[in-house]
N, CA, C and O of each residue as an XYZ file, in Angstrom:
364
protein
N      -2.829      9.017     -4.591
C      -3.267     10.143     -3.802
C      -4.092      9.670     -2.604
O      -3.916     10.185     -1.500
N      -4.986      8.703     -2.802
C      -5.817      8.241     -1.704
C      -4.994      7.514     -0.651
O      -5.328      7.547      0.533
N      -3.912      6.852     -1.078
C      -3.041      6.185     -0.101
C      -2.422      7.228      0.820
O      -2.366      7.035      2.034
N      -1.960      8.329      0.244
C      -1.354      9.395      1.040
C      -2.376      9.977      2.002
O      -2.076     10.248      3.165
N      -3.573     10.163      1.502
C      -4.632     10.731      2.333
C      -4.949      9.789      3.486
O      -5.135     10.231      4.620
N      -5.011      8.491      3.197
C      -5.306      7.513      4.248
C      -4.185      7.458      5.271
O      -4.446      7.378      6.471
N      -2.947      7.500      4.813
C      -1.822      7.491      5.749
C      -1.834      8.748      6.606
O      -1.549      8.691      7.802
N      -2.164      9.881      5.996
C      -2.251     11.133      6.736
C      -3.346     11.030      7.793
O      -3.154     11.444      8.936
N      -4.499     10.474      7.406
C      -5.595     10.331      8.353
C      -5.208      9.390      9.488
O      -5.578      9.613     10.640
N      -4.471      8.353      9.163
C      -4.013      7.430     10.201
C      -3.090      8.138     11.185
O      -3.196      7.958     12.398
N      -2.189      8.939     10.647
C      -1.262      9.660     11.499
C      -2.006     10.642     12.400
O      -1.714     10.749     13.591
N      -2.964     11.354     11.822
C      -3.744     12.316     12.609
C      -4.522     11.578     13.698
O      -4.569     12.021     14.846
N      -5.129     10.453     13.329
C      -5.897      9.681     14.308
C      -4.993      9.194     15.432
O      -5.371      9.232     16.603
N      -3.804      8.739     15.073
C      -2.868      8.268     16.090
C      -2.445      9.407     17.017
O      -2.346      9.222     18.230
N      -2.199     10.574     16.447
C      -1.831     11.727     17.277
C      -2.982     12.125     18.193
O      -2.774     12.435     19.366
N      -4.189     12.113     17.652
C      -5.343     12.430     18.491
C      -5.504     11.403     19.601
O      -5.816     11.742     20.742
N      -5.288     10.160     19.250
C      -5.376      9.092     20.234
C      -4.344      9.305     21.336
O      -4.663      9.189     22.519
N      -3.131      9.610     20.958
C      -2.076      9.860     21.941
C      -2.411     11.085     22.788
O      -2.190     11.093     23.999
N      -2.941     12.108     22.145
C      -3.334     13.310     22.878
C      -4.455     13.038     23.863
O      -4.458     13.551     24.982
N      -5.399     12.227     23.432
C      -6.515     11.894     24.313
C      -6.022     11.102     25.520
O      -6.471     11.321     26.645
N      -5.102     10.190     25.275
C      -4.563      9.389     26.377
C      -3.817     10.306     27.357
O      -3.972     10.187     28.572
N      -3.016     11.211     26.818
C      -2.297     12.147     27.680
C      -3.246     13.044     28.444
O      -3.018     13.355     29.613
N      -4.304     13.456     27.783
C      -5.292     14.337     28.409
C      -6.033     13.616     29.529
O      -6.336     14.216     30.561
N      -6.323     12.350     29.336
C      -7.071     11.611     30.349
C      -6.263     11.417     31.623
O      -6.832     11.243     32.700
N      -4.948     11.445     31.507
C      -4.115     11.285     32.691
C      -4.182     12.502     33.595
O      -3.903     12.395     34.789
N      -4.549     13.663     33.051
C      -4.579     14.903     33.825
C      -5.949     15.206     34.406
O      -6.059     15.920     35.403
N      -6.989     14.669     33.793
C      -8.329     14.990     34.274
C      -9.263     13.825     34.011
O      -8.876     12.828     33.400
N     -10.471     13.957     34.468
C     -11.478     12.926     34.239
C     -11.877     12.898     32.770
O     -11.692     13.874     32.044
N     -12.417     11.786     32.353
C     -12.813     11.625     30.960
C     -14.325     11.556     30.885
O     -14.969     10.781     31.593
N     -14.878     12.386     30.007
C     -16.323     12.351     29.834
C     -16.690     11.186     28.931
O     -15.844     10.617     28.242
N     -17.963     10.848     28.950
C     -18.430      9.745     28.116
C     -18.275     10.081     26.634
O     -17.980      9.207     25.818
N     -18.473     11.336     26.301
C     -18.316     11.772     24.902
C     -16.865     11.597     24.445
O     -16.605     11.162     23.323
N     -15.938     11.937     25.318
C     -14.521     11.770     24.981
C     -14.156     10.300     24.823
O     -13.382      9.939     23.936
N     -14.709      9.460     25.676
C     -14.450      8.026     25.555
C     -15.011      7.482     24.242
O     -14.398      6.624     23.606
N     -16.179      7.986     23.843
C     -16.777      7.546     22.586
C     -15.900      8.005     21.415
O     -15.672      7.243     20.476
N     -15.415      9.233     21.470
C     -14.528      9.728     20.415
C     -13.253      8.886     20.349
O     -12.775      8.543     19.268
N     -12.724      8.566     21.500
C     -11.512      7.744     21.563
C     -11.761      6.369     20.949
O     -10.936      5.861     20.190
N     -12.875      5.787     21.275
C     -13.238      4.483     20.718
C     -13.396      4.572     19.200
O     -12.928      3.699     18.470
N     -14.047      5.615     18.738
C     -14.230      5.801     17.293
C     -12.882      5.973     16.592
O     -12.661      5.434     15.507
N     -11.986      6.730     17.225
C     -10.654      6.915     16.639
C      -9.887      5.599     16.594
O      -9.213      5.308     15.606
N      -9.985      4.816     17.639
C      -9.325      3.507     17.644
C      -9.863      2.631     16.524
O      -9.103      1.960     15.827
N     -11.188      2.643     16.357
C     -11.800      1.856     15.289
C     -11.319      2.330     13.914
O     -11.016      1.524     13.034
N     -11.257      3.644     13.751
C     -10.811      4.196     12.465
C      -9.346      3.829     12.194
O      -8.983      3.482     11.070
N      -8.524      3.907     13.218
C      -7.111      3.532     13.060
C      -7.011      2.056     12.669
O      -6.211      1.690     11.808
N      -7.818      1.219     13.300
C      -7.822     -0.199     12.968
C      -8.239     -0.438     11.524
O      -7.621     -1.236     10.820
N      -9.282      0.249     11.083
C      -9.756      0.109      9.702
C      -8.699      0.595      8.721
O      -8.446     -0.053      7.705
N      -8.092      1.717      9.016
C      -7.067      2.262      8.116
C      -5.840      1.360      8.065
O      -5.214      1.209      7.016
N      -5.508      0.773      9.185
C      -4.378     -0.156      9.205
C      -4.670     -1.370      8.332
O      -3.804     -1.825      7.585
N      -5.890     -1.892      8.427
C      -6.280     -3.018      7.574
C      -6.209     -2.615      6.101
O      -5.731     -3.379      5.262
N      -6.688     -1.414      5.798
C      -6.676     -0.943      4.412
C      -5.244     -0.804      3.898
O      -4.951     -1.174      2.762
N      -4.360     -0.274      4.728
C      -2.953     -0.141      4.344
C      -2.353     -1.511      4.062
O      -1.649     -1.692      3.068
N      -2.631     -2.475      4.936
C      -2.107     -3.825      4.737
C      -2.651     -4.459      3.463
O      -1.920     -5.140      2.745
N      -3.929     -4.238      3.183
C      -4.529     -4.752      1.946
C      -3.860     -4.133      0.732
O      -3.542     -4.829     -0.233
N      -3.647     -2.827      0.780
C      -3.012     -2.138     -0.349
C      -1.564     -2.595     -0.532
O      -1.094     -2.725     -1.663
N      -0.865     -2.836      0.562
C       0.509     -3.341      0.458
C       0.521     -4.714     -0.187
O       1.389     -5.022     -1.004
N      -0.446     -5.532      0.184
C      -0.555     -6.866     -0.395
C      -0.844     -6.785     -1.890
O      -0.249     -7.513     -2.686
N      -1.751     -5.904     -2.261
C      -2.068     -5.710     -3.683
C      -0.853     -5.206     -4.445
O      -0.603     -5.633     -5.572
N      -0.100     -4.305     -3.839
C       1.105     -3.774     -4.480
C       2.111     -4.895     -4.726
O       2.706     -4.979     -5.801
N       2.298     -5.750     -3.728
C       3.233     -6.866     -3.866
C       2.809     -7.789     -5.001
O       3.641     -8.229     -5.794
N       1.526     -8.079     -5.077
C       1.010     -8.948     -6.142
C       1.210     -8.306     -7.515
O       1.603     -8.981     -8.466
N       0.943     -7.014     -7.617
C       1.137     -6.314     -8.894
C       2.612     -6.293     -9.293
O       2.942     -6.462    -10.466
N       3.488     -6.088     -8.328
C       4.922     -6.101     -8.626
C       5.367     -7.470     -9.117
O       6.212     -7.570    -10.007
N       4.796     -8.533     -8.535
C       5.110     -9.889     -8.983
C       4.635    -10.097    -10.419
O       5.361    -10.657    -11.240
N       3.426     -9.649    -10.720
C       2.885     -9.776    -12.072
C       3.740     -9.001    -13.078
O       3.989     -9.480    -14.185
N       4.179     -7.826    -12.698
C       5.040     -7.016    -13.579
C       6.340     -7.751    -13.847
O       6.814     -7.778    -14.983
N       6.920     -8.347    -12.818
C       8.181     -9.080    -12.986
C       8.001    -10.245    -13.955
O       8.869    -10.492    -14.793
N       6.887    -10.959    -13.850
C       6.614    -12.078    -14.754
C       6.489    -11.576    -16.191
O       7.044    -12.171    -17.114
N       5.760    -10.481    -16.370
C       5.569     -9.936    -17.726
C       6.879     -9.417    -18.302
O       7.137     -9.579    -19.495
N       7.703     -8.802    -17.476
C       9.010     -8.323    -17.959
C       9.876     -9.500    -18.407
O      10.568     -9.426    -19.422
N       9.828    -10.568    -17.648
C      10.598    -11.749    -17.991
C      10.133    -12.321    -19.332
O      10.953    -12.690    -20.172
N       8.833    -12.390    -19.522
C       8.286    -12.878    -20.795
C       8.684    -11.959    -21.944
O       9.011    -12.427    -23.035
N       8.655    -10.663    -21.699
C       9.028     -9.695    -22.728
C      10.496     -9.859    -23.109
O      10.838     -9.822    -24.291
N      11.357    -10.039    -22.123
C      12.776    -10.252    -22.410
C      12.987    -11.511    -23.240
O      13.801    -11.519    -24.163
N      12.255    -12.578    -22.915
C      12.360    -13.817    -23.677
C      11.896    -13.601    -25.119
O      12.519    -14.103    -26.055
N      10.817    -12.864    -25.292
C      10.316    -12.568    -26.644
C      11.332    -11.746    -27.439
O      11.537    -11.986    -28.629
N      11.959    -10.789    -26.783
C      12.961     -9.960    -27.463
C      14.164    -10.804    -27.894
O      14.720    -10.594    -28.972
N      14.562    -11.761    -27.047
C      15.655    -12.673    -27.400
C      15.291    -13.499    -28.631
O      16.072    -13.618    -29.575
N      14.093    -14.063    -28.596
C      13.640    -14.893    -29.704
C      13.526    -14.080    -30.988
O      13.842    -14.573    -32.070
N      13.084    -12.856    -30.869
C      12.974    -11.981    -32.034
C      14.349    -11.722    -32.630
O      14.518    -11.786    -33.848
N      15.330    -11.432    -31.785
C      16.693    -11.169    -32.257
C      17.270    -12.411    -32.939
O      17.917    -12.311    -33.982
N      17.030    -13.579    -32.344
C      17.513    -14.822    -32.943
C      16.852    -15.068    -34.303
O      17.511    -15.471    -35.261
N      15.567    -14.824    -34.372
C      14.840    -15.023    -35.630
C      15.357    -14.079    -36.700
O      15.557    -14.496    -37.841
N      15.579    -12.822    -36.359
C      16.093    -11.861    -37.328
C      17.489    -12.256    -37.795
O      17.811    -12.114    -38.974
N      18.312    -12.746    -36.885
C      19.658    -13.192    -37.257
C      19.575    -14.385    -38.201
O      20.326    -14.451    -39.174
N      18.680    -15.323    -37.930
C      18.512    -16.483    -38.796
C      17.991    -16.068    -40.174
O      18.410    -16.626    -41.188
N      17.090    -15.105    -40.213
C      16.573    -14.638    -41.500
C      17.665    -13.976    -42.321
O      17.711    -14.139    -43.540
N      18.535    -13.240    -41.671
C      19.657    -12.603    -42.384
C      20.585    -13.656    -42.957
O      21.070    -13.523    -44.080
N      20.838    -14.727    -42.164
C      21.717    -15.815    -42.641
C      21.083    -16.508    -43.856
O      21.785    -16.871    -44.799
N      19.792    -16.684    -43.831
C      19.099    -17.362    -44.924
C      19.097    -16.497    -46.183
O      19.108    -17.014    -47.300
N      19.083    -15.203    -45.997
C      19.050    -14.278    -47.139
C      20.370    -14.191    -47.860
O      20.395    -13.749    -49.009
N      21.457    -14.585    -47.257
C      22.787    -14.487    -47.877
C      22.974    -15.505    -48.890
O      24.034    -15.570    -49.513
């Protein structure tokens, strides 16, 4: 949920940034507007870093899951072999 919220905030910030740039082309820019623009740029930069960090964490977690699945498959194979050997011994 927080990832969606952050992406939404990034999109809104980008739209505001684009709007501010378009607005500045038509009229003069006040110091307050420039400060808001700077703050939005900073926020977009921070959110972009956060998105990249989360993507990196996701990739690492997916790798860990793949390793665990592989180990689980190997254990299931060994279990099946052991059960087959036990059945042969019981005959």
